[in-house]
N, C-alpha and C positions, 0 to 999 in steps of 0.2 A: 504493500500500500504506500510505502514511502517512496518507491521508485516508479510506480506505474500510476498514471493519472487517468484511470478509466475504471468503471465498475467491473468487478470480477466476482466469480462464484467459486467457492472452495468445496470440494467433496473428497470423500475417502476417509474411512475410519471414524466417522462421526457417529457417536453412540448415545450421547446424553445432551440434555439441555445446556449443561455447563460447557461441553465441547463447543456447542454452537455459540454460546455467549463469548467464549474466548476468541473465536474466529471473527465474529462481528466486531468485537472490541479491537481486534488487530487490524481491521480495515476491510474485511470482506463485505460486499454488499448483500450477498446471498450465500446460503449453504445448501448443498445437495446431499440428500440422504437416500440410501438405497437399502442395504441389508438391514440396518436398524429400523427402517420404516416398516419392513415386512415383519421383523421379529417383535417390534414394539410400536404398533400403529399409533398409539396415543402420543408418541413423540412428535408426530406430524402436527397434531393439535397444539401441543405444548409450545413448539417452535413458532407456529403461526400466531398464537395468542401473545407470546412474549415479544416477537420481532416483526410480526405482520406476515400476511400471506405472500407479499411481494418478496420477502426474504426466504421463503420456504419452498425449496425445489425438491421434488422427488424424482430420482432417476429410476426408470423401469427398464429392466433388461430381459426382454422376451426372447425365447427360442421356439421354433416350430417343432412340436413333438407329436407323435402319434399316440393316441390314448383311446382304447376301446373302439378302434377302427375309424377314428376321426382325427383331424388335425386340430391341435390346440396351441395357442400362443401362450406358452407357459412362462411365467415370471421366474427369473433365476436371480440368485444372490451370490455373494462371496466371489465376485469377479466372474460371474456366469458359470460357476462350477456346480452350483447346487439348485436343483429345481424345487419349487415351493408348492406346486399344485394350483397356484393362483393363475387365473386367466387374465391376460394383459389388459383387455378393454375394461373388464369388470374392476380390476385393481385400479386402473386409471380413474374411473368414476369414484371409487371409494376414497382414494387419496385426495381428490378434489373436495369431496364431502368432509373430509377430516381437516381441511384447511390449507392444503398445498396451493400455491399460487402459480406454479409452473411445473411442467414435466419435461425431463430430458429422456427421450426414448431411444435407447441404444439396442438396436436389433442385433442380437449376438450372432446370428447366422451370417449377417452381412459384414459385421465389424472386422476391419482389417483386410477385407477382400479387394477393396477399390473397384468393386463391380456396381456400386450404387447402393442406395438405401433400400430397405424393404418398404416399398411404397404402399403395399396393401395394408400392412400392419400400421404404418404411419397414418394413413388416411382413416383407418378404423378408429384409432385412438383419438386423432384430431377431431373427428366428427362426434365422438362420444362425450367430450368434455368442453367446457367453455373457457378454460384457462389456457395460456400459451403452451404449445408443444414444440420442443426443439428436437428435430430429427438428428440422430447420431448413429454412426456405424456404417461404413461402406463407401464414403466419398472417395472417388478416384479422379474426378475432374470437376470443373465449375458447373458443367451441365447437370451433374448429379445434384448439386446444391439447389439449382433452379428447379429440378424435378421434385425434390423434397417439398418445396414450397408450393409449386403449382399442382402437381399430380398428387403428392402425399398430403397436401393441405396443412403442412406444418407451418408454424409461425416463424420459424427460423431453422437454420441448418448448421450443424457443428461439423467442422473438418479439422483434421490434425496433420496427418503425414503429408498431405499434398503441399502444405505450407512448410512443415518442419524440414522437408528434404528439398525445398526450393523448386518443386515441380510447377507450381503456379504462384503468382504474386497475388496479394490482396487486390491491387488495382485491376489486374487482369481478370480475376474472378468476379469482381463487382461489375466490370464492363460486360462480361459474358452473361451474367445473371440479368443485368438491365436489358441487354439485347433480347433476352428471352421473356421479358415482361415482368420481371421481379423488381419491385421497388427496393432500391438500396440507397444508403447514404453515400455521398461522394467520398472517394478515397482521399486521404490527406495528401 
């Protein structure tokens, strides 16, 4: 927070309201909880009441699984290693009702592939809730980010490796997204 003059969200290892308090006091605008939200859903409400829904982000990590002859978008925790039996769309509705102000949806089957986001799951979750949904997992090019917003109906798209490894610049990505009809802020 002392070095970066923009809002940022912190996630990973957050288990208690005190963890959240320390991160907010250190300068985070928002916190993202995942495993703890599944294990202790009341934490979502506690964080929302203490710091506002705008600071309360729940990360949902679904995987496509077969169960009793049908496909289920099962929520996973512990870095995508442990299935919970929860269905992603229903869980999204539930976390919104508990006070979450935003969802980061990391589709584990697409994550790291650079083949694009899982647009079907993204659209289903985006349509099921009234809070912002950030698509995550699978971005390989700027067109994928545009697809997440236009086809997947996400409010935003998260990308990492395409920027970390210099494959695309922020300016180039914003230009391509704008060319595809996605409203973006001008690059600095």
